[in-house]
C-alpha positions, -999 to +999 in steps of 0.1 A: +557-345-175+582-320-157+569-310-127+584-273-116+601-272-084+581-264-058+578-226-044+595-217-011+581-193+012+613-174+019+595-155+050+594-188+071+629-196+065+652-190+098+678-163+092+706-194+091+684-213+066+678-183+048+716-178+045+721-213+037+700-206+004+715-181-005+745-199-007+736-224-027+719-204-049+750-182-057+769-213-064+739-226-086+739-196-102+703-188-098+700-151-101+662-147-095+663-168-062+696-155-047+681-115-057+645-126-036+667-142-007+689-108-002+657-089-006+641-113+025+674-107+043+674-066+038+635-068+045+647-083+082+678-063+082+702-095+081+718-084+050+757-077+049+781-061+027+796-096+021+757-109+013+756-081-013+786-092-034+762-119-052+750-088-071+767-073-099+762-037-085+770-034-048+788-009-028+823-023-037+819-026-073+802+013-075+829+019-055+852+007-078+839+022-109+840+058-088+876+056-081+887+075-114+861+101-104+876+107-072+910+109-087+897+136-108+882+157-081+911+149-053+930+165-077+914+196-079+936+224-058+915+238-027+885+218-036+860+228-010+834+196-009+843+159-001+863+148-033+842+109-029+817+098-004+795+066-002+770+080+025+752+109+001+723+126+015+698+100-002+711+070+022+719+086+055+696+098+080+664+082+062+644+055+068+645+025+043+611+031+037+611+064+027+603+070-011+634+090-013+661+065+004+683+049-019+703+018-012+734+031-028+743+071-028+777+075-038+793+106-049+822+128-064+822+161-058+840+196-069+834+233-055+859+259-060+850+294-067+842+288-104+820+256-100+801+236-078+792+202-091+782+165-083+786+132-097+764+113-083+759+072-085+721+061-071+710+022-071+674+026-056+671-011-046+695-037-047+696-059-081+687-026-098+708-010-123+729+019-110+723+056-125+748+084-128+737+119-127+761+147-130+745+179-116+768+216-121+756+247-100+722+228-086+715+221-123+709+188-138+732+185-168+730+149-177+724+113-167+747+084-177+739+045-172+771+021-164+774+016-206+783+054-208+807+057-174+836+065-202+817+096-213+811+109-178+846+105-168+853+128-199+826+155-189+839+150-150+875+157-161+861+191-183+844+200-151+875+196-133+896+221-157+867+248-153+872+244-115+911+252-117+904+280-145 
């Protein structure tokens, strides 16, 4: 008879033990244990951006996939919005306990007299999948998952062309 491993109460580990637990489970590719450790570290306020590198979707990977959108927005002459930021309004200035707080709220934006558009990426909590949303002139247009970013970029280029015309 195989006895399952004893469940570890992460709340009882010291910060040093928790970081060690995270590192050991990263090496062993134990996704559920890594996620549990990161959630406990986040709850305690000791998780760093480096710790979150263990997750497929983190601020750095989101920044990387958002670069083409930033480049398009940056190329729009006289763009009156920030072409790209990692500090969107559903993240900054809200408590982590606020139900409207997002772990990642990154966006690219374009505003000219012809159009006001934003392509935002939200990740509600660590370990969740990102959601990309396109809004034009304050109206929701479309939502994309990570598998459809090529479609989102095609649409973003159309928005940029409209902004220039």
